[in-house]
C-alpha positions in Angstrom: 114.9 161.4 120.8 114.0 162.1 124.5 115.5 164.3 127.1 118.8 163.3 129.0 120.9 165.9 131.0 124.2 164.9 132.3 125.9 167.2 134.6 127.6 167.4 138.0 128.0 169.7 141.3 131.8 170.3 142.6 133.3 172.4 145.3 134.7 175.6 144.2 133.5 178.5 141.9 132.2 179.0 138.6 132.2 181.8 136.0 128.9 183.3 134.9 128.2 185.4 131.9 125.4 188.1 132.1 123.2 189.2 129.1 125.7 192.1 128.8 128.5 190.3 127.9 130.5 190.6 131.5 131.5 187.8 133.6 131.6 187.2 137.1 132.8 184.6 139.6 130.4 182.8 142.1 130.1 179.8 144.2 129.4 176.4 142.1 126.1 174.9 142.9 126.5 172.5 145.8 125.1 169.0 146.0 123.6 169.8 149.4 121.2 172.1 147.6 120.8 170.0 144.6 119.7 167.4 147.3 117.0 169.9 148.5 116.1 171.1 145.1 115.2 167.6 143.9 113.6 166.6 147.3 111.7 169.6 147.7 112.7 170.0 151.4 114.4 172.7 153.8 114.4 176.2 151.7 112.9 174.4 148.4 109.9 173.0 150.3 107.6 175.8 148.8 109.4 175.6 145.4 107.6 175.2 142.2 104.1 174.5 143.7 102.6 173.6 140.2 105.1 170.7 140.2 104.0 167.3 142.1 107.0 165.1 143.5 105.8 161.7 142.9 108.6 159.7 144.3 111.8 160.3 146.3 114.5 157.7 147.3 117.9 157.5 148.7 119.9 154.2 149.0 123.4 153.0 149.5 124.4 155.2 152.3 127.4 154.9 154.2 127.0 154.0 158.0 127.4 157.6 158.8 124.3 158.7 157.3 121.9 155.7 157.4 118.5 156.8 156.8 119.8 160.7 156.7 120.8 161.3 152.9 120.9 165.1 154.1 123.6 164.6 156.3 125.3 162.7 153.5 125.0 165.4 150.9 125.9 168.0 153.7 129.3 166.2 154.5 130.0 165.7 150.6 129.6 169.4 150.3 131.8 170.0 153.6 134.6 167.5 153.3 135.2 166.7 149.7 138.5 168.2 148.5 138.5 171.7 147.0 137.3 171.6 143.3 136.4 167.9 143.9 133.1 166.5 142.2 130.6 166.0 144.7 127.5 164.7 142.6 126.9 163.3 139.3 123.5 164.5 138.3 121.2 163.1 135.9 117.7 164.6 134.4 115.7 162.1 132.4 112.3 162.3 130.5 110.0 159.7 131.5 107.1 158.3 129.5 103.9 160.2 130.2 101.9 156.9 129.1 103.3 155.0 132.1 101.4 155.2 135.4 103.0 156.6 138.7 103.7 152.9 139.7 105.2 151.9 136.3 107.3 155.0 136.2 108.8 154.4 139.8 109.5 150.6 138.3 111.3 152.1 135.5 113.2 154.4 138.0 114.3 151.5 140.2 115.7 149.8 136.9 117.5 153.2 135.9 119.0 153.4 139.4 120.2 149.9 139.5 121.9 150.3 136.2 124.1 153.5 137.3 124.7 153.0 141.0 124.7 149.3 141.8 128.1 148.3 140.1 130.0 150.4 142.4 127.7 150.9 145.3 127.3 154.7 144.6 125.4 156.6 147.4 122.2 158.3 145.5 119.1 160.3 145.8 116.3 160.1 143.3 113.1 162.0 142.9 110.2 161.7 140.1 108.8 165.3 139.3 105.8 165.8 137.2 104.1 169.1 135.9 101.9 170.3 133.1 103.6 171.2 130.0 103.7 174.9 129.0 103.0 173.9 125.4 100.0 171.8 125.1 99.3 171.2 128.9 100.3 167.4 128.9 102.3 165.7 132.2 105.9 166.1 131.8 107.2 163.6 134.2 111.1 163.7 134.5 113.5 161.8 136.7 116.3 163.4 138.9 119.2 161.1 140.0 122.2 162.4 141.9 124.9 160.0 143.0 128.3 160.2 144.7 131.4 158.7 142.8 132.7 157.4 146.2 132.1 153.6 146.3 130.7 152.4 149.8 132.4 149.3 150.9 132.7 147.2 154.0 134.6 149.8 156.3 133.0 152.2 158.7 134.2 155.8 158.1 133.2 159.0 159.8 131.8 161.7 157.5 135.3 163.4 157.1 137.3 160.2 156.5 134.7 159.2 153.7 135.6 162.0 151.6 139.3 161.8 152.3 141.9 160.4 150.0 141.6 156.8 149.0 144.7 154.6 150.7 144.8 151.3 148.2 147.2 149.6 150.7 145.2 150.2 153.8 141.6 151.1 152.5 140.3 151.2 156.0 142.6 154.1 157.0 141.6 156.3 154.0 138.8 157.5 152.4 136.0 155.8 150.3 137.4 154.9 146.6 136.4 157.6 144.0 135.4 155.8 140.6 135.3 158.4 138.0 134.5 158.0 134.3 138.2 158.4 133.8 139.0 155.8 136.3 136.6 153.6 134.5 138.5 154.4 131.3 135.4 155.9 129.6 136.0 159.6 129.9 133.4 161.7 128.3 131.9 158.5 126.3 130.3 157.6 129.2 127.5 160.1 128.6 126.6 158.4 125.1 126.8 154.7 126.9 124.5 156.1 129.7 122.1 157.4 127.0 121.9 154.3 125.2 121.7 152.0 128.5 118.6 154.9 129.2 117.1 154.0 126.0 117.2 150.3 126.2 115.8 150.3 129.7 112.9 152.8 128.8 112.1 150.8 125.8 111.9 147.6 128.0 109.3 149.2 130.2 107.1 150.6 127.4 107.3 147.4 125.8 105.8 146.0 128.8 103.2 148.5 129.5 102.7 150.9 126.8 103.8 149.3 123.5 101.7 151.8 121.5 100.6 155.6 121.7 98.1 157.7 120.0 99.7 160.4 117.7 97.6 163.2 116.4 98.7 164.0 112.7 96.8 166.3 110.4 93.5 165.8 112.8 93.9 162.0 112.5 94.7 160.0 115.6 97.0 157.3 114.7 98.2 154.3 116.7 102.1 154.1 116.6 104.7 151.9 118.1 105.8 153.7 121.5 109.7 153.8 121.4 112.3 156.3 122.4 115.7 156.9 120.9 118.9 158.2 122.4 120.3 159.5 118.9 120.3 163.2 118.0 118.0 164.0 115.2 120.9 164.4 112.5 122.2 160.7 113.5 118.7 159.4 113.2 118.1 161.0 109.9 121.4 159.4 108.4 120.4 155.9 109.9 116.8 155.9 109.2 116.4 158.1 105.8 114.0 160.5 107.7 114.3 164.3 107.6 113.8 165.3 111.2 114.1 169.0 111.8 115.5 170.5 115.2 113.1 172.1 117.6 114.3 175.0 119.4 114.1 175.4 123.1 111.9 178.4 124.1 113.3 180.4 127.0 111.8 179.8 130.2 111.4 183.6 130.7 109.1 183.8 127.8 107.1 180.7 128.4 106.1 181.9 131.6 105.0 185.4 130.8 101.8 186.3 132.5 99.3 186.8 129.4 97.0 189.0 131.5 99.6 191.3 133.0 99.0 195.0 132.4 101.1 198.1 133.0 100.1 201.7 133.6 103.0 202.9 131.6 101.9 202.6 127.6 105.6 202.2 126.6 106.0 199.2 128.9 102.7 197.7 127.9 103.9 197.9 124.3 107.1 196.2 125.1 105.3 193.6 126.9 102.9 192.8 124.5 105.9 192.5 121.8 107.3 189.8 124.0 103.9 188.1 124.2 103.7 188.3 120.5 107.2 186.5 120.3 106.2 184.0 122.9 103.1 183.0 120.5 105.3 183.0 117.5 107.8 180.7 119.0 105.2 178.5 120.4 103.4 178.0 116.8 106.9 177.3 115.3 107.5 174.4 117.9 104.0 173.0 117.1 104.5 173.0 113.3 107.9 171.3 113.7 106.5 168.9 116.1 103.6 168.2 113.8 106.2 167.9 111.1 108.6 165.6 112.6 105.8 163.1 113.8 104.5 163.0 110.0 108.2 162.2 109.3 108.3 159.4 111.8 104.9 157.9 111.2 104.1 158.6 107.7 103.6 154.8 106.8 101.0 154.4 109.7 99.4 157.8 108.7 98.9 156.5 104.9 97.7 153.1 106.2 95.1 154.8 108.4 93.8 157.2 105.4 93.2 154.1 103.2 91.4 152.4 106.1 89.5 155.8 106.5 88.5 155.8 102.9 87.1 152.3 102.9 85.4 153.4 106.2 83.8 156.6 104.6 81.9 154.3 102.2 80.4 152.2 105.1 79.7 155.4 106.9 77.8 156.9 104.1 75.8 153.8 104.0 75.1 153.8 107.8 74.4 157.4 107.9 71.6 157.0 105.8 70.0 154.7 108.3 69.7 157.7 110.8 66.1 158.5 111.3 65.9 162.4 110.7 63.4 165.2 111.3 61.6 164.5 107.8 61.2 160.9 108.9 57.6 159.5 109.3 58.3 157.2 112.1 60.2 159.9 114.2 57.7 162.7 113.5 54.5 160.4 114.2 55.9 158.9 117.4 57.0 162.3 118.7 54.2 164.3 117.6 51.9 163.8 120.6 54.8 164.9 123.0 55.4 168.1 124.8 58.1 170.7 123.8 60.9 168.2 124.4 59.9 166.4 121.1 60.7 169.5 119.1 64.1 169.8 120.6 64.7 166.0 119.6 63.5 166.7 116.1 65.7 169.9 116.1 68.9 168.3 116.9 68.1 165.3 114.6 67.9 167.9 111.7 71.1 169.5 112.5 72.9 166.2 113.0 72.0 165.3 109.6 72.8 168.6 108.0 76.3 168.0 109.4 76.6 164.6 108.3 75.7 165.6 104.6 78.5 168.1 105.0 80.8 165.4 106.5 81.4 167.7 109.4 81.4 164.6 111.9 82.9 166.7 114.9 79.5 168.9 114.5 77.4 166.0 113.8 78.7 164.1 117.1 77.9 167.2 119.2 74.5 167.7 117.8 73.9 164.1 118.5 74.8 164.4 122.3 72.3 167.4 122.4 69.6 165.4 121.3 69.8 162.8 123.9 69.0 165.4 127.1 65.4 166.2 125.5 65.1 162.5 124.2 65.5 161.2 127.7 62.8 163.5 129.1 60.3 162.1 126.7 60.8 158.4 127.8 58.3 158.4 130.6 55.5 159.6 128.2 55.8 156.9 125.6 53.7 153.6 125.0 55.5 150.5 124.2 55.3 151.1 120.2 57.0 154.5 120.7 59.6 153.1 123.2 60.5 150.5 120.6 60.7 153.3 117.6 62.8 155.2 120.1 65.3 152.4 120.7 65.4 152.1 117.0 66.4 155.7 116.8 69.1 155.3 119.4 70.6 152.0 117.6 70.9 154.0 114.4 73.0 156.6 116.3 75.0 153.5 117.8 75.7 152.4 114.1 76.7 155.8 113.0 79.3 156.1 115.9 80.6 152.5 115.4 81.3 153.4 111.8 82.7 156.8 112.9 85.2 155.0 115.2 86.2 152.6 112.7 86.9 155.6 110.4 89.5 156.9 112.8 87.4 159.2 115.0 87.7 157.2 118.4 88.6 160.1 120.4 86.1 162.3 118.9 83.3 159.8 119.7 84.3 158.3 122.9 82.0 160.5 125.1 79.1 160.3 123.0 79.1 156.4 122.8 78.9 156.2 126.5 75.7 158.6 126.2 74.1 156.6 123.4 74.7 153.3 124.9 73.5 154.3 128.3 70.3 155.7 126.7 69.8 152.4 124.5 70.1 150.6 127.9 67.6 152.8 129.8 65.1 152.6 126.7 65.3 148.7 126.6 64.8 148.6 130.5 61.6 150.9 130.0 60.4 148.6 127.2 60.7 145.3 129.6 59.1 147.5 132.5 56.0 148.6 130.2 56.0 144.8 128.9 55.8 143.5 132.5 53.2 146.2 133.6 51.1 145.5 131.0 51.3 141.6 131.7 50.7 142.3 135.4 47.7 144.5 134.6 46.2 141.6 132.4 46.8 138.9 135.0 45.2 141.3 137.6 42.0 141.8 135.4 41.8 138.1 134.7 43.4 136.1 137.5 42.4 132.8 135.7 44.2 133.9 132.4 47.7 132.4 133.6 46.0 129.3 134.5 44.4 128.6 131.1 47.7 129.5 129.5 49.2 126.7 131.4 46.7 124.2 130.9 46.7 124.8 127.0 50.4 124.6 126.7 50.9 122.4 123.5 54.9 122.6 123.9 56.5 119.3 123.7 57.6 117.3 126.8 61.3 116.9 127.4 62.7 113.5 126.8 64.2 113.2 130.3 
């Protein structure tokens, strides 16, 4: 279930209904304005500053508008017959798991599917913005194409949009190939949705076959596929119980939560709108989580079983963690400055959180421990450095166990900190060893020669 919108622009008028119920007639949206909107040109150049235009392309333009799609869409608006359709317009949600380059490749495949057979002139653009709910990327594709087929004949702008002459095509306009002409009518929408599903899934299989979904605070890797089916059709075919997720009006979503009015009545009314906005957001999030569980409950249960097995390993591993009550930790930090006390403090809190199985808090305390621990390295001798390396290695084992238990996202940053600390400590150990050896040789220059002379290792056989 992905977003796919099919519409069109036409010359003429349209009837608009107001909130009060009254109606009025206004000019229909034009293809010229649509072009400037999706390409963010002309009077739309500063529109929606929060939205990024990742890609723009036009193609299959007739000779009078080569490299000038703006002229083509203006000509369509000016010369197409009254009430005639000037452009078919598609808006398609693109997978956020794909990179910009991969989304462009997907876009090219969709354009080919919808425009190449009849050589329809087209303009497309990829837009991306952060979602109002959750703040995640919302990449989407705009495609607009003209249903007049570009052939081998050169025509002026006015002639191109005139009536097609089947007997003498060079004397008439470009042929208009509508869904009705193709024998599809309104069924073309379902056909295009299915084509879009197939093409998107092909690119997901190629570049992002799986994705991570958080269900009940558990990150689960699931197949990354889209479906063109309505949720009711999906339920009937797959035996699920997906629920419809209502669209929140943009007027509510984009309310400024910090806005205040001098008038108390206005403030009260505005706060009521904000409360309604939050209620609807909470409802959407709850339904999304419910639907995710419906779709991926088998993967969720398998992950929970894996988590239970890993929990046992985790309990065994956590017992290896050197705590503030550990003799080795206390002894090798006792001589140090105040940084040692900080290490002991965070180690203690880390272990207390582990005992409560509050793994998120334990990882946070572990991260806090490494800043003061790093400050102590230069003051440690070789034996103490080795004990520190053991302490860090125990943390590494603990993090590995947590990751295997399904807490990969939670541990990712701290694993980097611990790995870097382990590398630094091991390098420090090597440095101290080499410095000790150099000092030994400096004090007794003949020592290295005696060692070479008394080498009792066997000689090679070659």
